[in-house]
C-alpha positions in Angstrom: -25.9 -24.5 -25.4 -23.3 -24.2 -27.8 -20.0 -23.1 -25.5 -16.5 -23.1 -26.3 -16.0 -26.5 -24.1 -18.4 -28.0 -26.7 -16.5 -26.0 -29.4 -13.0 -27.4 -28.2 -14.4 -30.8 -27.6 -15.8 -31.3 -31.2 -12.4 -31.0 -32.1 -11.0 -33.1 -30.1 -9.2 -30.6 -27.7 -7.4 -28.9 -30.6 -8.7 -25.3 -31.4 -8.5 -24.9 -35.1 -8.6 -21.4 -34.6 -5.4 -21.9 -31.8 -2.5 -22.1 -35.2 -4.1 -18.8 -36.8 -4.1 -16.9 -33.3 -0.3 -18.0 -33.1 0.8 -17.2 -36.6 -1.0 -13.8 -36.6 0.0 -12.6 -33.3 3.5 -13.7 -34.3 3.7 -11.7 -37.5 1.7 -8.8 -35.3 4.3 -8.3 -33.3 6.6 -7.9 -36.2 4.7 -5.7 -38.0 4.7 -4.1 -34.3 8.6 -3.3 -35.0 8.5 -1.7 -37.9 8.4 1.6 -37.2 10.6 1.7 -34.0 13.2 -0.5 -35.3 13.3 1.8 -38.8 12.9 5.3 -37.6 13.0 5.2 -33.4 9.2 6.5 -33.6 7.0 5.3 -30.8 4.1 7.7 -31.3 2.5 4.9 -32.3 1.8 4.6 -28.6 -0.2 7.1 -28.0 -2.4 7.1 -31.3 -5.9 6.0 -31.3 -6.7 2.1 -32.4 -3.2 1.8 -32.7 -2.3 1.6 -29.1 -5.3 -1.0 -28.1 -3.7 -3.1 -31.2 -0.1 -3.1 -29.3 -2.5 -3.8 -26.0 -4.2 -7.0 -27.5 -1.1 -8.8 -29.2 0.6 -9.8 -26.1 -2.1 -9.3 -23.9 -3.8 -12.1 -26.5 -0.3 -13.9 -26.6 -0.8 -15.1 -22.4 -4.5 -15.2 -22.6 -4.1 -17.8 -25.1 -0.7 -18.5 -23.0 -3.2 -19.5 -20.5 -6.3 -21.3 -22.0 -3.7 -23.6 -23.9 -1.7 -24.4 -20.6 -3.8 -25.1 -18.2 -5.4 -28.5 -20.1 -1.5 -30.2 -19.5 -1.8 -28.4 -15.8 -4.7 -30.2 -14.8 -3.0 -33.3 -16.2 0.5 -32.9 -15.4 2.0 -33.2 -12.1 3.6 -30.2 -11.1 7.3 -31.7 -12.2 5.9 -33.0 -15.1 4.5 -29.5 -16.0 7.9 -28.0 -15.7 9.8 -30.3 -17.8 6.5 -30.1 -20.4 7.1 -25.7 -20.3 11.3 -25.9 -20.2 11.6 -28.3 -23.1 8.9 -26.1 -25.7 10.8 -22.6 -24.5 14.7 -22.8 -23.8 16.2 -25.3 -26.3 15.0 -22.4 -29.1 15.5 -19.7 -27.3 19.5 -20.9 -26.6 20.0 -21.4 -29.8 19.0 -17.6 -30.7 20.7 -16.4 -27.7 23.7 -18.6 -29.4 23.5 -17.4 -33.1 23.1 -13.9 -32.2 26.4 -13.7 -29.9 28.7 -16.1 -31.6 27.5 -15.4 -35.4 25.2 -12.0 -35.5 27.2 -9.9 -33.1 30.7 -10.6 -34.8 29.1 -9.8 -38.5 27.7 -6.6 -36.6 29.8 -5.1 -34.3 32.4 -1.6 -34.7 35.0 -4.1 -32.4 37.3 -6.1 -33.9 36.9 -9.0 -33.0 39.3 -9.8 -30.2 37.6 -7.1 -28.4 34.6 -8.3 -29.0 34.7 -11.4 -27.4 37.0 -10.4 -24.1 34.2 -8.1 -24.0 32.3 -9.2 -20.6 29.1 -7.8 -22.2 29.7 -10.7 -25.0 29.2 -12.9 -22.8 26.7 -11.3 -20.4 23.8 -11.9 -23.5 24.0 -15.5 -23.0 22.2 -14.6 -19.0 18.9 -14.3 -21.6 18.2 -18.3 -21.9 17.9 -18.0 -18.0 15.7 -15.1 -18.2 18.0 -12.4 -16.8 17.6 -10.1 -19.8 20.1 -8.2 -21.6 19.8 -6.3 -24.7 22.8 -5.3 -26.4 25.9 -6.8 -27.8 29.1 -4.6 -27.7 29.1 -2.7 -30.7 26.2 -4.4 -32.2 23.8 -2.0 -34.2 25.3 0.4 -32.8 24.8 3.6 -35.6 21.1 2.6 -35.9 17.7 4.4 -34.0 18.2 2.0 -31.7 21.3 -0.6 -30.3 19.4 -3.4 -29.0 19.5 -6.9 -30.4 16.7 -8.3 -29.0 13.9 -6.2 -28.0 11.5 -9.1 -27.9 13.1 -10.7 -24.8 12.0 -8.5 -22.3 8.3 -10.9 -22.4 11.0 -13.7 -21.7 11.4 -13.9 -17.0 7.6 -12.6 -17.6 6.8 -16.2 -19.7 9.0 -17.4 -16.2 6.6 -15.6 -13.9 3.7 -17.0 -15.0 5.2 -20.6 -14.5 6.0 -19.7 -11.7 2.0 -18.8 -11.1 0.8 -21.7 -12.6 2.9 -23.7 -10.6 1.5 -22.9 -7.6 -2.0 -23.2 -8.3 -0.8 -27.0 -9.3 1.2 -27.2 -5.9 -1.7 -25.8 -3.9 -4.8 -27.7 -5.9 -6.0 -24.1 -7.3 -6.9 -25.1 -10.0 -10.1 -27.2 -8.6 -11.2 -23.2 -6.9 -11.0 -21.9 -10.5 -13.4 -18.4 -8.2 -9.9 -17.9 -7.0 -8.5 -16.5 -10.2 -10.7 -13.5 -11.0 -9.9 -12.6 -7.7 -6.4 -13.0 -8.1 -6.8 -10.8 -11.3 -8.6 -8.2 -9.5 -5.9 -8.3 -7.1 -4.0 -7.1 -9.4 -5.7 -4.4 -11.1 -6.3 -3.3 -7.6 -2.3 -2.8 -7.5 -2.0 -1.3 -10.7 -4.4 1.9 -9.8 -3.2 2.0 -5.7 0.0 1.9 -6.3 1.1 4.8 -8.4 -0.6 7.0 -5.5 2.1 5.9 -2.9 5.0 6.9 -6.2 5.4 4.1 -7.5 6.8 4.6 -10.4 9.0 3.9 -13.5 11.5 6.1 -12.1 11.3 3.8 -9.0 14.5 2.1 -7.7 14.4 -1.4 -5.7 11.5 -3.2 -4.3 9.8 -0.4 -5.7 10.7 -0.9 -9.4 10.2 -4.6 -9.0 6.2 -3.3 -8.2 6.3 -1.0 -10.8 7.5 -3.7 -13.2 5.1 -6.2 -11.9 1.9 -4.1 -11.2 2.0 -1.1 -13.1 4.1 -1.3 -16.1 3.4 -2.9 -19.7 4.0 -5.7 -18.3 0.8 -6.0 -15.6 -1.6 -7.1 -18.1 0.2 -10.1 -19.4 -0.3 -11.0 -16.1 -4.2 -10.3 -15.7 -4.7 -11.9 -19.1 -2.7 -15.2 -18.6 -4.9 -15.6 -15.1 -8.2 -15.0 -16.9 -6.5 -17.1 -19.8 -6.3 -20.1 -17.6 -10.2 -19.2 -16.2 -11.3 -19.4 -19.4 -10.1 -22.4 -19.5 -11.8 -23.5 -16.6 -14.6 -22.1 -17.0 -15.0 -23.2 -20.7 -18.3 -25.2 -20.1 -20.2 -22.7 -19.6 -18.7 -19.5 -21.5 -21.0 -19.6 -24.6 -19.4 -19.6 -28.5 -21.2 -16.9 -29.1 -20.9 -14.3 -32.9 -23.2 -11.6 -31.1 -21.0 -11.8 -28.2 -17.7 -11.5 -30.3 -18.7 -8.8 -32.1 -20.1 -6.4 -28.7 -16.3 -7.9 -27.4 -14.4 -6.7 -30.7 -16.9 -2.7 -30.9 -16.6 -2.4 -26.9 -12.6 -2.3 -28.2 -12.5 -0.4 -30.7 -14.6 2.8 -29.1 -11.9 2.0 -26.3 -9.6 2.2 -28.8 -10.3 5.4 -30.3 -9.2 7.3 -27.1 -5.8 8.8 -27.6 -3.2 7.8 -24.4 -1.0 10.8 -24.2 2.3 9.7 -22.4 1.6 6.0 -23.3 -0.8 3.7 -22.8 -2.5 3.6 -19.3 -1.7 0.1 -18.7 -3.5 0.2 -14.9 -6.9 1.8 -16.3 -6.9 -0.7 -19.2 -6.1 -3.5 -17.5 -9.5 -2.4 -15.9 -11.5 -1.9 -19.1 -9.6 -4.5 -21.6 -8.1 -8.3 -20.4 -11.9 -9.6 -20.0 -13.4 -9.0 -23.8 -9.4 -9.8 -24.6 -9.7 -13.0 -23.5 -13.3 -13.9 -25.1 -12.0 -13.0 -28.5 -8.9 -14.8 -27.9 -10.9 -17.8 -26.8 -13.7 -17.7 -29.4 -11.2 -16.8 -32.4 -9.3 -20.0 -31.1 -12.6 -22.2 -30.9 -13.1 -20.9 -34.3 -12.7 -23.1 -38.0 -10.0 -20.3 -39.5 -8.5 -21.2 -42.9 -4.8 -21.8 -42.3 -2.1 -23.0 -44.6 -2.0 -26.6 -44.5 1.7 -27.0 -43.3 1.0 -25.0 -40.4 -1.6 -27.5 -38.9 0.7 -29.7 -38.4 3.7 -27.1 -37.5 4.2 -24.1 -35.1 6.8 -21.5 -36.7 5.2 -18.6 -34.2 7.8 -19.2 -31.9 10.3 -18.4 -33.7 8.5 -15.7 -35.9 9.1 -14.3 -32.3 12.0 -15.0 -31.6 13.7 -14.1 -35.1 11.7 -11.4 -35.1 14.0 -7.9 -34.0 16.9 -9.4 -34.1 16.7 -10.0 -38.2 14.8 -6.6 -38.5 17.7 -5.2 -37.3 20.2 -6.9 -40.0 17.4 -5.5 -42.5 17.9 -2.3 -40.8 21.8 -2.2 -41.9 21.6 -3.8 -45.6 18.7 -1.6 -46.9 18.6 2.3 -47.9 17.6 4.5 -45.7 14.7 5.9 -47.3 13.3 2.1 -48.0 9.5 2.6 -46.7 8.3 0.6 -43.4 5.9 -1.1 -45.9 8.5 -2.4 -48.6 10.7 -2.9 -44.9 8.2 -5.7 -43.9 7.5 -7.2 -46.9 11.0 -7.8 -47.1 11.9 -9.3 -43.7 8.4 -11.4 -43.2 9.7 -14.6 -45.6 13.3 -13.7 -44.0 12.1 -14.3 -40.4 9.9 -17.1 -41.4 13.0 -19.7 -42.7 14.1 -18.7 -39.5 11.3 -19.9 -38.1 10.7 -23.0 -40.2 15.0 -23.4 -39.2 13.4 -23.5 -35.4 11.1 -25.3 -36.2 12.3 -28.6 -38.0 15.8 -28.9 -36.6 14.9 -27.5 -33.1 11.4 -27.5 -31.3 10.1 -30.4 -33.6 12.5 -33.0 -32.6 11.9 -31.8 -28.8 8.4 -33.1 -29.5 9.6 -36.3 -29.0 11.0 -35.7 -25.8 7.7 -33.5 -24.7 5.1 -36.5 -26.2 4.8 -38.1 -22.8 4.0 -35.4 -21.5 2.2 -32.9 -23.7 -1.4 -33.4 -25.4 -0.5 -31.2 -28.3 2.4 -32.7 -29.0 1.2 -36.1 -29.2 -0.8 -34.7 -32.4 1.7 -33.0 -33.7 3.8 -35.7 -34.1 0.5 -37.9 -35.1 -0.2 -35.3 -38.0 3.6 -35.0 -39.2 3.4 -38.7 -39.6 0.3 -38.6 -41.5 
């Protein structure tokens, strides 16, 4: 029987579809944000099929992350794992934060430059580098539908949270007990369903607010899918590689997506219904040979697209006529974002690969491909 693991071995540990997935998901994030940034309309979070697409994008991203870093977690010590993850995430993030605060901010703020740089909010923005999220800069984008400078940063603390989970798995040797992972995901899902009955909701404060964010709100799917992504990697040699199963998972998700989500996505219920088939779709596509341009095989622009997407869309809103269609906005912003992503890859992320090469199998492959 052909399995996800045998397909991965066939390609020497680098699934040929993972580049396609990363770049597609990153561009999908940009497309998903167009309407919110340009019009301020969030009704597509309730629209049949569209809400499911929105759920899938980040669910797949975090499931993919769990699947891919599980391999390095099995090979590395805890300290080396954390160094590898830090080198992958922090440098590019730090540069984006610096550029936003010190270049984009002064250009688009309504304040005098002296007032902008003396405002504590300008310097608080730098806490985004360590996952303490601040969304606005003083006076920036104040006449837009939203003044958020970079809404995609909301996932950063949860990405750190996922690394904390992986660190615990490494520290206590739990990666050798993969059956514990679906139990952990099940506990999160159970808490998602139970906690709202005890008054845990979006208006909660203090500890209850934390419980809502982690187990009930939109971030809950990230943890469920990350854990199930790890489980999929550990069980890859037992998971069939089947176009039939893939098709059934797609049809199942489509049918679930037909139900409207009045008042927004019901994350507790969807965390029960969707993650398993979505993780299979993600893993299946990752080990399927899907064509992407050759330059994407040796580089990875997805992180840069994800980081720079929202702020550059805000910039485009500032310079384009108000009646510019959403489709035109997307077509114009994608090459703009890709240029910044290329800058991030070639001048920040790729040079860091030389340091990461000691810790990362993927970094070694990337460097060898570039050398060739």
